[in-house]
N, C-alpha and C positions, 0 to 999 in steps of 0.2 A: 790671615793677612787681608789684603785688599787688592782691587783690580790694578792699581798703579804699580804695586810691587810685582804682581804677576806679569804685567806687560813688560816691565823693565827686565825681569828675570828671563822671560822668553826671548827678548831682543838680544840680551847679552849671550844667552845660550846659543842662539843662531850664529852670532859672530865668532864665538869661540870654536864652534864645530867647523866653521869654514876656514878660520885663519889661525887658531890655536893661541895666538898672543893678541890681547886687546889692551891698548894703552888708553885709559879712561881719564881725560882731562876735565877737571871740574873747577875752573878758576874762581867761581863765585861760591863754591862750597855748597851748592844747592842740593846735592845728593848725599850729603853726609848722613842724614837720618837713615837712608837706605843701607849704607855700609856700616854705620855704627850700631843700629838697633835691629835691623830686619834680616840680616844674613846670618844663618846658623853656621858657626865656625867649628871646624875640627882641628884642634891644636896638636894633634899627635905627631906631626912632622915639624921640620924646622920652620916651614911656612904654613900658615893655616890653610885649610881647604874649605871651599864653599860648594853648595849644590844649587845649581840654577836650572830649574825645569829638567832635572835628570842629568844635567851635565856637571860633572865634578871638575873643579878647577882650583889651582893655587891662587891665593889672594896676596898680593904684595902691595903695601901702602907706602906712599912717599912720606918720609919722616924728616925732611929737611936736607937730604943729600941724595943727588942723582947717582953718585958712585955707589953708595950703600944700596940703593934700589937695584942697580944693575948687578951688583955682587950677589944680592939675594936671589935673583932669578936665573943667573947664568948657569948654575948646575942643572936647572930644569930644562932650559931651552937648548943647551949644548948637546943633548943626546940625539941619537939617530931618530928616535921616535918621541919627540917632546910631548909632554902632557899639557893640557890647556892651562894657561896662566893669565890672570887678570891683574893689571897694574892700575891702582887708583891713586890719582894725584890731586888731592883737594887743594885749592888756593893756587894752582899752577896753570898758567896759560901756555899753550904749545908754542915752541920756538921752531918755526918751519925751516929756518935757515941753518941753525947750528945746534939742534937738540942733541944732548948727550945720550938720548935714548933712540937716536936715529936708526941704528941697526935693528932694534926691536920693533920700531914702528914700521920699517920696510918689510921685515919678515912677517909681521902680523898686520894689524890695522889700528888706526887711531879712532877714538870715539869722543866727540865733543858735543854732547847734547845740551840743548837749552831747556830748562825746566818747563816753561810755559808752552813751548812748541810741542814738546813731547807729551805733556799732560793733555793737550788739546785732543789728541787721538783717542784718549781714554774717556775724557769727559763727554765727547760727542756721542758716546754710546748711551748716555743717559740724559743729556741736556741739549737744549737748542743753542745755536750759535749766539743768540741774543743773551741767554743766561750765561753762557761761557764768557762772552765779552765782559759782562758785569763782574763775574768772578775774578777774571784775570786782569782787570783794569788796574788795580793798585800795583805799584812797583814792588811792594814788600811781600808779595805772595810767595809762600814757602812750600817746601815739600809737604810739610804737615798740613798746610792749608788745603792742598790738593787732596790729601787723604781725607780730610774733614768734609770737603765738598762731596766726595764719593760716598762717604758714609751717610751724609744727609740725603743724598739721592736714593740710597738703598732703603733708608727709613721712610721714604715717601714725602719728606719735608719740602724739598724743592725740585723734585723730579719733573721733567717736562711733560705736561699734558699734551702739548702740540705734537711732541715727538711721537707719542703713541697714537694720537688721532690720525696722523698722516703717514702711518706705516713706516716710521723711522726716518722720514725725510729730514734734512737739515738745511739751514741757511737759505740760499736762494731757491733751492728746490722746494723747501717747505713753504716759503712765501708764495711761490708760483702755484703750488697745489692749493693753498688757501684761497688765493684770488679766483681760482677756477671752481671753487666748491662752496657756494653759498649754503648748501644743505648741511654743512658742518657747523654753521653758526650756532645752532641751538645747543649742540654738545659743548662747544667752546664756552658759551655763556654758563651752561649748567655746571661745568667743571671749574668755573672761575679762572679760566685761562686767558681772559682778555688782557690783564696786566702783562702777562708773559708775552703775548702777541705784540703789544705796544712796545715793550722793551726790545723785542726782536727787530721790529721795523726801525726803531731808533738806532740800535747797535749796528745793523747791517747797512741801512740806507741813509741814516741821518735824518729820517723823517720823524718829527715830534708831533704827536697828537694828544689832545687833552684826555685825561683818564676816563671821563664820562662820555667819550665819543661812542656812538652805537657801532656795532659791527658792520652794518650796511654802509654807514658813512665812512667808516675806516676803510672798507674795501674800495669804495668809489674814489676816495682821496689817494689811496695807495696806487690804484690803477692809473689815475691821472698823473701822479708823481712819476711813476715808472715810465709811462709812455711818453709824456711830455719831455722828460729829461733825456730819453733816448732820441726823440725827434729833435730836440733843441741841440743836443751835442752833435747831431749829424748834419746840421745846417751849416752852410758857409756864408750866411748873412744874418742880419738881425732877425730874431724870431718875431712872429706876429704879436701884436700887443696883447691879445687875448690870453696868451700863455704866461704873461707876466705875473699873474696871481698865483701860479704854481711854484712852490719853493724849488730852489736850485740845488742839485746834488753838489756838494762843495769839493769833494776830494776825488782823485782819479779812481781810488778804490771803490767809492760809492757809485761812480759812473759805470765802472766795470760790472758791479753787481746789478745795477739797473738793467744794463744790456743783457746780462745773463738771464735775468728774470723774464724779460720780454722775449728773448729767443727760446727759452724753455717753454713758455706759453704757446708760442707759434708752433713749436715742434711737437709738444706733447698734449696741449689743450687747445687745439685750433678753434673749435667752436666757441669756447669761452673767450678766447682772445678776440675773435671777431666781434662778439657782443660788447666786450669792454672797449675795444678800440673805436668801434662805431659810436658808442655812447659818448666817449671823450671827444671825438671829432665833432659830433653834433653839439655838445654842450659848449665847446669853445669856438664854434663857428669856423673851423679850420678850412672847410671846403671853399669858403668865400674869401679866404685870406689873400691879400695882395702879395703873392710870392712868385718870384721868377723861378721856374722849374730847374734852371741851371744850378741853383743853389741847394737843391734837395740832395740829401746825402745818399750813401750807398744802401741804406735800409729803408724800405717803405713801411714805416711804422703805421701809417694811416692809409685808408683806402683812397682818399683824395689824391695822394701823392702819385699813385700808379696812374690814375686817370689824367692828372696834370702832365705827367711825363709822356704819356701817349699823345696828348694834344701837342706837346712840344715837338715830338718826333714827326708828327703829321705836318706841323707848320714848317719844319725844316724841309720836308719833301715838297711842300707847296712853293717854298722859296728856292727850290732846286739845289739845296745844299745836301745832296744825297749822302755823301760820306759821313757827314755829321749825324744825319738821321740814323744811319746804320750803326754808328757808335752808340747812340742812345739805345737802340733796340738791342744791340749785343750786350750792353751793360745793364739794362733795366728790363729787358723783355721777360726775364724770369724773376719773380719775387713771390712773397707769400700770397699776395692777392691774385696774381696772374696764375700761379701754378695750381691753385685750388679751383679755378673756374675755366672750363673749356671755352666758354664764349669770350672771356678776356684773352685767352691764348690766341683765339682766332683773330681777334682785333689786332693784336701785336704782330701776328704772322702776316696779316694783310698789309700792315704798314711796312714790314720788312720787305715783302715782295715788291711793293711800290718803290721803295728806295733802291732796291737792287736793279729793277727795270730802269728807273731813271738814271742811275749811274752808268748802266750799260749803254743807254742811248747817248749820253754825253760823250762816252768814249768812242762811239761809232761815228757820230755826226762829222767830226773833222776829216775822217777818211774819205767821205763820199766825194768831196770836191777834188780829190787827187786821183780819181780812178781812170779818167780818160775814156777812150772809145773802144777799148778792148773788152768784149763781153766775157772772155775767159778769165780776165783779171777780176772782174766783178764776181763771177761765179766762184772763183777760188777764195776771194775775201769773205764771201757768204758761207762757204762750206768748210773752211779750215777748222781745226780743232777749237780754236778760240774765236771763231768767225762771227759774223753778224747774226747768224741763226740763233745765237745765244739770246738776243733780245726777243726774238719771236717765242723762244721757249719760256723765257721769263714772263712775257705777256700772256702766254697761254696759261701758265701756272697761276698767275695773278687772277685772271678772269675765271678760271676754274674754282679757285679758292673763294672768290667773292660770290660765285654762283652757289657755293655750298653753305655759305654762312646763313644762320638763322636770323641774324640781325643785319641791318645795313652797316657798311663800314663806317666807323666813327670818323675816319680820315676821308670823308667824302670829297672835300675840295682837293686834297692831295691826289686822290684817285682820278679826278677829272684832269688834273695837270699832267700826270704821266700818260693817261690815255691820249690826250691831245699831242703830247710830245712824241709818242709812238706813232700816231697817225701821220704826223708831219714827216717823221723819218721814213715811213713806208712810202709816202708820196714822193719824196726826194729820191729814194732808192729806185722806185718803179720808173720814174721819168728818166733817171740817168742810165739805168740798164736798158730801157727801151731804145734810147738813142744809140747806145753802144751796139745793141743787137741789130738795129737797122743798118748801122755803118758796116757791120760784118756780114751783111746779106742774110740775116736771120739764122745764122749758124753760130755755135759756140765751139770754135776750133780747139782741138786738144782735149776735149771733155767727152767721156763715154756717152754715146747716145743711148737712149732707152732701148732701141731695137737690138742693141748688142749685149744686153744683160743676159739673155738666155744662152747664146753660144759662148760668151766670155766668162760667165760666172756659173750658171747652173750646170752646163755640160762639163765644166772642168772640175766639179766637185768630186766626181768619182763615186760609184756605188749608188745606192738609193738616195733620193733627194726629196725633201719637203720644200715646196715652192709656195711661199705665201704671197698672194696678190692682194694688197691692202688699198682699198679705194680711198683716195684723198689724204693719205698720210704724208704730211710734208716732212722736210728733211730733219727739222729739229725734233720731231716726234720719233723719228728713227734713231736719233742720237740717244734719246731717253730710253727707248726700247732696248737698244744694245746694252745700256748700263744695267737694265733690270734683269737681263738673262744671266743669272749667276751660274757658275760652273761650266761655261762654254770654253772651248779651246779653239785656236786658230780663228778667232773672231776678227773680222775686218769690216770696217764701215767706210764706204765710199759714196760718192754722189754721181748721179747720172742726170742728163738733161732730158726732160720729157718731150715727147713729140708734140708739135702744135697742130691744132688747138688743144689746150690741156683739159680735155674732157674725157669721160670714161670710155666711150666707144672707141676713141683713138688710142688712149694710153694702154688700155688692157690688151688691145690687139697687138700693139708694139712690143709687148712683153712675151709674145708667143714664139715658139720655135719657127725658124724660117724668116722672121721679120727682118733680120739683118741683111739678107740677100734680096728680099723682095717685099717692100712695104709701100702701099699707095693709099690715097684717099679718093673715093669716087662717089658720084651721086647714084644711088641705087633705089629706083622706084620712089623717088621723092624723099629719100633719106640719105644721110651721110653714112657711108660704109667704108670700112678698111678692107684692103685687099692684100692678101699674102699669096704669092704664087698665083694660082688661078681661082682662089677661093675668096668670095665676097662675104664680109662679116658685118652686117649692120647691127647685130645685137649679140647678147650672151649665148643664145642657142647655137648660133652659127660658130661662135668662137670655141665653144666646148666641143662641137662636132669636129672642127678642124684639129683641135688639140688631141683628141682621142685617135684621130687618123694618123697624126704625126708621131704619137708616143703610145703604141699599143700597151694596154695594161694599166694606163694611168688611172688613178683614183682621184676623184674630185669631190670636195665637200665644203660647206660653209664653216666659218669659225664657230658659230653657235652649235652646229651639228657635231663638230669634233669635240667640243668641250662637254657636250651632253652625253657622249658615248661612254659606256663602261670600258675600262681599260682592256678587258679581255675581248670585248666585241671589236674595239678599235684595232687591236693587234690582228684579229682574224680578217677584218675587212681590208687591211692594207698589206697583208702578209706577202703577196706576190707583186705588189705594185712597184715598178721601177721609179715612178714619180708620183708624189702625193701633192696635189694642188689644193691649197686652202684659200678660199675667198672670204674677204672681210669687207662688208659694205656699210658697217655701222657708222663710220665717221661721215661719209658722204650722205648717207640716208638722213641722219638727224640734222646735218648742216643744211640740207636743202629744205627742211621742214619750216624754216624761218622761226624756230623756237630757240632763241639764244641760250636760255637757261638750261634747257634739256640737252642741247647740243654740247655745251661746255661739260655737263656732267657725264654724258655717255662717252665723249671723246677720251676723257681721262681713264675711264675703266677699260677702254679698248686696248690701250697699251699693256695694261696688266694681264688682260685676257690673252693677248698674243704671246706674252712671255710664258704664261702657263701652258699654252698650246704647244709651244716648242718643246717643253719638258715632257709633256704628255706623249708627243710623237716619239721622242727619244726613248721613253719607257716602253713604247710599243715596237721599237727596233729601228726607227729611222734616225740615223745619226747626223746626216748632212742636211743643212738648212740654208735656204736663201729667202730673204724677206725684202720685198720692194713694193713700189706703189705705181699706180697709173699716172698720177699727178699730185701736186700739193694743193694748197688753197690759201686764200686770204681770209682772215677772220678778225675783223677789227670793229670799229664803231659802225653803227647802223647808218646806211647811206640815206640822206634826206633827198628831197626833190632836186636841190641844186647840184647833187652829185650824179643825178641820173641823166643819161644822154639819150636824145631822140633816136629812134630806130632809123637805120639807113634807108628803109623802104626797099624798092626794087623787088626782084624775085627772091624771096627769102626761103632758103632751105631749112636752116635751123637758127634759132635765136637763143642765146644764153646771156646771163648777166654780163659776162666778160668777153663775149665773142659773137659776131654775126657771121653767117655763112650763106652765100648765095651768089646772085648775079646782079650787076647794075646797082641802082640806088645811089645815095649820096655818101660822102665821107664826112660825118659830123665833126665839129671842132673837138679837139682833145682825143681824136682817134687816128689810127693809121690803117690804110688799106694795103693788104699784102696778097699778091696773086698766089694761086696754088703752085705755079711753077717756081716762084721764089722760095717756097717752102720745100721744094723738091718733089712735088706730087705731079702726076700726069693728069691734070684736071684743069678745066676752065673756071672752076669755082674761085671766088674771091673770099677773103677772110678779112674782117675788120675788127680791130682790137682797140680798147681804150689804152692810152699811153701812160696814164697815171693810175689813180685808184677808182676812177669813175666806173659806172655800170650802165648798161642799157636798160631801158624801160621794158623789162621782160619779167617772166615768172621766176620764182625762186627767192632765196633769202636775201635780206638787205644787209647782213653782216658777213655771211659766209659766201665766198665766191671762188670760182675757178673758171678756166677757159682761156685766160690771158697769158701774158708772158712776163709777169713779174718773177723775181727770184723765188718768192714763196710758192708760186704756182708751178714753176718749171724745175726746180731742184728737188729731185727725189732721192731717198736713201736707198742704198743697196747694201744689205747686211748678209754676210756669209759666215757660217760657223759650223762647228762640229760639237755634238753632245754625246757623251758616253751613253750607250744604250742600256736598258735594264730598268727594273722597277726601283723606285726610290724606297729607302727603308728608314725607319725611325732611328734616331741616334741612340746608341746604347747608353744607359745611365743618365739620360736627360729627360726632364719633364717640365712642363709649363703649366702654371695654374692661373686661370682667369678669375678675377674677383671684381666685385662691385659693378657688375654689368647690369644695365637696366632690364626690367622684365618686359618692357616694350620700348620701341624706338619712337619717341615723340618729337625729336629734333634732328635736324641733319647733322648736328655735331653733338656728340655725347662722349662721356669718359668711362674708362674702365682701368683696372690695374692688372699687371702681369708680374708673376714671380717665376723666374727660371730656377730650377733646382737640379742638382746633379749628385751622383754618388761620390764616394771617396776618391774615385779615379778621375772625375771630371773637375777641371779647374778653369778652362778657357771660357771667356764670355760666349754667349750664344747669339748668333745673328738670325733674326726671324723676319718674316713679313706678316703683318696682321691685317687680314682682309675681312670684308663684309661680303658674304656670298649668299646669293639667292639661287637655289638650285646649283647649277654648274657655272653660273655667271658671276663675275666679280661686280659688285655694285657699290663698293666703297673700300676705303683702306685707312690705315693710320695716317694722320696728318701732322701730328706733333707728339712729343713725349717729354716727360720729366723723369729722370732717374735712369736713363739709358741714352746711348749715342744714336741719334736718329739721322739717317741719310735721306734728305728730302728728295733727291733725284731718283735714287734707287727705290725709295719707299721701304727701306729695310731698317730694322731696329736692333742694335747690339745690346744685349742684356747681360750685365754682370750676374753671375750666379749668386742667388741668395739675396738680391737687392730688389725691393718692390719698385716697379716703374709705373707711373701714371701715364696713360696713353689717351690721346684725344682722337676719336674716330670721326671720319667724315663720310657721310652717305652721299655718294655721287649720282646715284640713279634712284630717285624717289618714286619711280613707278612700281616698284616691287611692293608686295603686300606683306612679306615676311623675309627675314634674313637670319643668318647665323654668323657669329664671330669665329673666324678660323685663324689659328696661329700655325704658320708653316715654317719649316727650316728653310732659310733663304736659298741655299744652293741646290737642295734636292727636292724641294716642295713636299717633303714628308710632313704630314699633319701631326703636330705636337699636342694640340689641344683645340677643342671647339665647343661652342655652346649648343644648346637646343635651338630650334627655330624661335625667333623673337618677332612678334607682330609689329608691323610698321604702321603707326598711327600718327602721322604728322598733323600738327595743328591742334592736337588734343592737350 
């Protein structure tokens, strides 16, 4: 026999085994040769029997009467265990409304095949779609013709050379594979398969090329035809004149095939697609085409489209049409060109952050004029869940992101616009809050004061407590930190108002035990010192001495020291400590260095390091945690000379960028003088603060400031939580594989791939944090991802099992000489995968 006979027998056999009765309608009598000549009949019974792939069945043929056909099969189907029966009705179309065979059709199944459609499945095993289209084009193609085609293929007369050259690929998959494989051209020419290829292109795409066209030219014209037609079909405006020379795909079917080929190339042959698309773009001068980006379609066929759309989003930010810019970023921030290039991802992410910040500023600005003279109302508006602090968080994330980029933001003008808008908002906010604070006598009624954090939060936790004192962590950073501490219970985040002036020597002392009942500021041997009870504390040494006297057995260490300790050693060191005090000075230290870039980088890593420290202490047995700060900070644009205020002069005790402390002197314009008594201190010292964003001509940074009484400086976070104690363990049945990681880190942004794998019992997605670690310190983390759900605030990535995700890593602290990539389970910090140390060689 032949493959078509075998295919039909196998198909009918499957139907008979499932339903026992098959009613075969053949209105055009296309299958009569199969029933007349090819079925072996056994006439020993009243109805003949046939064997179909091992399935024996009765065969009943329509001979002009439905009643006769029913009568012939009823004795067979009426039994308790009917045998298979095949009813063949040549020249009869099914009557779906009133068929006399309705009961048989419902009991079994109807089969209404079309010859050409059925034959296609068999012919594709030997021929290309182009050949098949030529074979099946005549309306008069018969069953015997199909058999003849198959026999010719078996004899090698018209069998597809392309089919064998490209591993059995068919149709659009074959064309895509050929476009990506110039190395196959010699074999195509040697086997005389060029005519077959040209027929395939004509049959599937409607592209007609001369018979003598070289394979190189054929590929170039086909690539141009495919890409231009996808691009042209995607436009909502008239296409550029340069594409007019490219033939147009005429039918919807051809357009659909063009799109399939382009998508197949992007998905399966990305490098070849890039080369083809870039060449077509260059040949047709598309990058310089006069095209409004709003008319570009949903698919970025060419590289210039992605760039043009980013420019469009940036222009919308510049015009302060932030919502529209976010729509563009959401719709087009992921495309073939963006997803393959970490640097392009970074550019789009920068634009998104600009638009989000601008939108937040626009939402906040109208509220400021309605706040009045109640500082508590200002404080609440800033610190509520959806409060004004969001803008500061967005501004910090934007500036951190820009600081990490290896290239300058393409949306440079847009960045200047949102920076200026943020600065204006800060200025208005600072002035309004200063006026309200002065009207209320320099107090914020109804808000917890910093001196009450220890008795009202730390002492009420019960049991052993880890007490984190973070220098210069402003409220919005505390919000982000709270979100990053996965697995915490009873987590609360509140705000407290820092003691004035908002400098370290004052704020750190105000957080000590006893400060709620007795806290004062005095001049001690030419220095400003805090006093609690009878103890004077001008510096860290005195504060630690006082703390150890008040809390016997307290253990104190820096954040860096804690992270660097081995878990077993840490557990031993704090085994009997009722209170573990962890000090972090990283934010204030780098901020005061006047190195904006480094400060932005290190500040971001500090939040992640604090979150890891909490979990490390929990693993060592300390379940109760309180995290707070001595003061916040302002960190915005660098202050030029016109923002610097002359020093008051007089008898100066201390001078900071945002605070003068001493006796006498003048009160410069744009500042306010406050006596120590007005601030509640028993001292004759005066304090002078800028009322806006100005700074004194003093040492210190020109972007990072504290000491004054803006909301950013005075609002401090107070986080309390509980963590289950005990060592974290790896998740059973779960593994993560790191792929395509560079052998050396030569850019602040680089890509890698992650694959989460689980055993048969694992099905839920895996949530991880991907970090860059130098020793025990976090120096970077994932900043973007494709193929997983990335939470930008938490810095966590949810990976579906078995799906490869592309991750863009951001190096935050480029002072390290080597690092490793570490994948941790988000809740437990269990290490799921890590690389060996990678050398850091920036600029190479």
